[in-house]
N, C-alpha and C positions, 0 to 999 in steps of 0.2 A: 736030785739035785744034790749035786756034791759041793758043799762050801769050802771045804780044806780047813778046819779049826785043828789046830795045835793040840796036843795032849798034852793034861797035866797029872799032878798027883791025885786029883779025886776027878778026874773024867778029862773034859777039854777044859781048855784057857777060857777063864771068864773074860778076858779083854778082848778076846776074837769072837766071842757070843755076841758081846754086848755092842761090840761095832757091826757086827752083822745085823743086830737085831735095828740098829740106830740107822743105818743104811738102809735096810728094808722099808722102817718106817719113813726116813724122806721119799726115798722113790715111791711110795704109797702116797703120800701128800703131795709129790709133784704131780703124779698121775692124778689124784683127785682133784687138783688146782686146773689140770688140763681138761677133765672131763666136764668140769663146771663150766670152763671157759667155751667149751664146744656145745654144752647144753644151752647156756647164756646164746651164742651165735645162731643155734637152731631156733629158739624162741624168736629171736631177732627177725630171722628168715621168714616163720609160720606168720609172723605179723605182717610182713611185709608182702607175703602170699596173699594173706586174708584180705589185706587192702587193695591187692591187683584184682584180686578174684571180686570182690564189690564194684572197684571200676568198672570191670569189664562186666559183669551183670547189667551196670547202670548203663554202660553203652549199648549193651544187646537191648535192654528194655526201651532204649531212645532209639536205635534201628527200628523196632519193631513199631513203635508208635509213628516212626515216619512211613513204614510201609503201609500201615496201616490208613495214614492218611493219604497216601499216595493211590490206595485200593481204592478208598472211598469217593476220591476225587476221579479216578477211572472209570469208575461205577457211575457216579455224576454225570460223567461227559458222555457215556455211552446213553444214559436215558436222555439227555439233552439231544445225543444225535437221533436217537428215534423218534423224539417228538417234533424235531425240525424235518425230518423225514416226513411223519403224517402231516405236518404242517404245509409243507411242501406240496405234497398229493393233494390237498383240500385245497390249496389255493389254487393249483392247478388245475382241478376237477371245477372249481368255482369259475374261473376264467373260460374254460370251455361252455361251461353253462352260459354265462355272460355273451360269449360270441352268437351262439344259439339264438339266445332271448333278443338281441339285438335285432336280429330279422324281424321279429315281431313288434316292438316297440322301442323306439328311438329314446323315451325319456325312462324307461326302465333299464334300458341296457346302460345309459350313461351311468344311472345310479350306482347299478351294482357293478358297474366298471371301475367307480371311484371306490366303492367299498374293496373292490379286489385290489385295486393299486395300493390303498391303504392296507391292506393285510399284507402284501407281497413287500411294502416298505417295511412294516412292522417284521415280517420274516427277515428281510434284508439286514434291519439293525440287529434282530436276535443273533443271525447268523455271525454278523462282526463281533459281536460279543464273544460268543460260543468258539468262533476262530482263533480268538487270540488264547484264550484257554486251551483250545486243542493242539495249537502251534507248539506250546510249552511241552505237552504231553507227546503228540505224535505226529511227526511229519506226513505220514502216509494220509493220515484222517484230513488234515489240513487240505491235502490235494482234492480228496473227497468233497470237502466243503465248498473249496474253490469253483469245481465243476458244477455242484448245487447253486452256487450264486449266480453263475454264468447262465443256466437254465432258467433262474429266476428274472434274470434280465430279459432273457428273449420271450419269456413269457408276457412280462410287463411292457414290451415293445410291442408286441402281437398285439396286446390289448389297446394299447395307444395307437397303434397304425389302424386297429377295426375301430377304434373312436372316431379318427380324422374321417376315415373312409365314412363311416355313418353321419359325422356330422356333413360331409360334402355332398352324401346321398340325400338327407334331409333338406339339402339347399337345393340340390337338383331336383327333388320332388316339388320343394314350394315353387321353383321358377317355372315348373312342368305346369302346375296348378294355375299360377299366374296366367302362363301363356295360353291353357285351355279355358280358364274365365275370360280372359280378353277376347276370345274368339266368339 
């Protein structure tokens, strides 16, 4: 680096050297100030990035918690769905057994039919509650529940129809006994 000092009797001109040193000192001081400002800006930016990272981590934890909650609810709905399916099969099986037993005894059939109607009504009520939760989670599952509800209604109507027919048969039987007794 050539500065261009003027020569004097004992070497370089002192004023030129002094001016150069002062100028260089001012430039270094200015550069130091600029670097300190840049360092402070970087520190501020680092703090801001740390805050953003913490906020992002908190949001991530919140999303993970919501995902776990959703997964738990979905698992509970799946479990309830399986239990309702089993309940439906049991209710259907009981209804078929009642219809067979109705032929053997009117009183037994009437009591069993009432038990099964109560079970079906309980199942229907449970289906209504489960349906509300399921509709929020899955439209497809709601469709399956609707079909199951229709089937339960059909089973109940068959039982009620059978009970009515049984009562009519019982009445006809009594009239027949009465007619036979009168003869």
